[in-house]
N, C-alpha and C positions, 0 to 999 in steps of 0.2 A: 332205655333212653333213647331217643331218635334221633335223627339227624338235625333237627331243629334244637333240639336240646345241647347238643354239642356243640351246635353254633353258639347259642346262646354262652354257655359255659366257656368257650374260649374266647368270645367276644369280651365276657365280663371280666376274665382273668387279665386279657391284654389291657382293659382300660385301667384297673386296680393297679397294674404295673407303671401305668404312666402317671399315677397320682390323682386319678379318678376315684369318687366316691361312687359307688355302685350299690342299687336296690333293685332286686328281681321282685315282681309281682307275678305270682304265677298259682296256679291251681292245684289243690290237693283234694280228694274226698272228704278226708276227715281230719288231717292236721291243719292247723290254723297258727296264725302268730307271726312275728318276724324274728328271726334268730340270726347272728352272725356265722359265715362259714369261714373255715381256717384261712382261707384267702381273702380275708377283709371284705366280702361280698356278703351284704345282708340279704337274704332272702326272705320274702313274706308270702305264705300261702292264705290263701283262702279258698273256703269251699261254698258251694252254691247253698242260698238259704233255703232254697225250695228244694225239694229232694225228687217229686216227682214231676216228668215233663213229658209233654206231647211230640218235642222235637229238640233239636239242637238249638234253633232260632230262640225258644224261650230259654233255654238254658243259658246261652250265651247273654241275652239280654238280663237275666235275674243275676246272673253272677258279675256282671259289668257293676252293679250297683255296689258289690262288694269291692270289686277292684277300684272303683271310683273312691268308695270310703277309705281304703288303706292307704291308696296313694295320696289322699288328702291327709292322712294320719301323718306320713312321712313329711311332706311338705312341710308340716308346723313343726313337728318334732324337731325337724332339722333347720328351725329357723328359718324358714323359705330359702334354703338355700339349694335347691333344687332346681336345676337349668335346663334342662331337657327331657321328654318322654321319647323313647323309642319302641314303637309297636311292633312285633314281630311277625305278626300273623292277623287276620280279619278278626279276631275273636275279642280283640280288646279296643275295636278302633272306636266304639261307642263313648267308652270310658276315657280314651284319650283326647277325643273330640271335646267332651265335658269339660276335661281338666284344662285343657287348652284354653277355653275359655275363662273358665272361673279364675285360674291362676296367671294367666296372660304366658302362658309358658309354649314354646314351640314344641312340635314334635315332629318326629320322622318316621315314617311307614316303611319297615322293610320287609318285601313281598318276599314269602317262601312259596307262596304257590297262589293261584286265582280258581276262582270257581267254575269258569271255563274249563279250565283243565282236568279238575276234580270230578267236574258232572259234565262231560261233552256235549254241548248244544240243549242241554237241558233249560227250559223256560218256564218252569211252572212256578207259581208264586212263591212257592220255597225257595229255588234257585236264585230268581231275580231279586228275593229280599236279600241274599247273601251277597248277590253282585252289587246290589245298592249300597251295602256296606261298605264292600270292598273301594268303590267308586267313591265314598266319602272320605275314605282314608287319603284317596289320592289326592281328594280336592282340598281338604283341610290342614295335610301335613305339609309340613315346610320342604320337605324332599321327599323323594321316594328312592329308596334303595333296592337293587335286583342285584341277583349274583351274577347273571351271565347278559350278553348284549342279546341273546335271545329272548328273555323274560322282558328286557326292556321294549323290544319290540311289539310282545303280547300285551304287554299294559298300555303301550300307545295305541295298538288295535282296539282293544276292548275296550277300555276305559278313557281314549281321547287325551290323554294327558299329554302337556306340551314336553317335548325328547327334553328340553334344557332343564325341567324339573327331576328328571330321572338320572339317578348316577349309578354305573355299574362298578361294583366292588366284588370282585371274586375272593373270598374267604381264603383259598389257595395262593394268592398271589402276595408277592413278597412284602408289598406296602400297604397291604389292605386295613390294618390297625391305624396308620397315619393317615389314611383316604376318610376312614368313620370318624375320627376325631377331627377332621377338617370340616368334613360335613357339619357336626356336632357345634362347631365352634361357629361356622358361618351362619346357622338356624339361630343360634343364640344372641348374636349381633345382630341380625336383622330383626328379630323378636326387642331387642333393646332399641334400636332405629325408631321402629313403630309405636315403642311406647310413648317416645319423645315428640 
């Protein structure tokens, strides 16, 4: 389990402790379906329906269809009691944007890393495509959550995001869970106001 997986696990457990119903939609090569974990977290695993890919972009885009389908299923099964989507990295941004527009749901883009750091200075069509997906996430999300002031500055520098849209919440800080919940509430309230 990597650093991002540990973060999502801690986030989900913290939300459940505070009475929030949590669904995690994630990728798995062969396990699919939803099941409830010990901590009352529902984990829904999706696999990519297309097994052979020429690159990560085609893998991400075809996987997003399954993510959208599964998230829509959760939305309807829960009787439309889904209030927010939190995307933890660029891979699921296309699905989040579709779900935002289809169901009028706010979404938070939690940035773990950006393409410029993973492939420094690379401007091939491949890298530019990933950067455009990351930009879409910063543009369409209600808030962008980063874990450090340095990452905030980098997101502003590379994606020209207004500083007030980015919130720095280090996971090791004492009140990080309360700050996350505050961002979630604000996004949900803003979306409700926009609907009326």
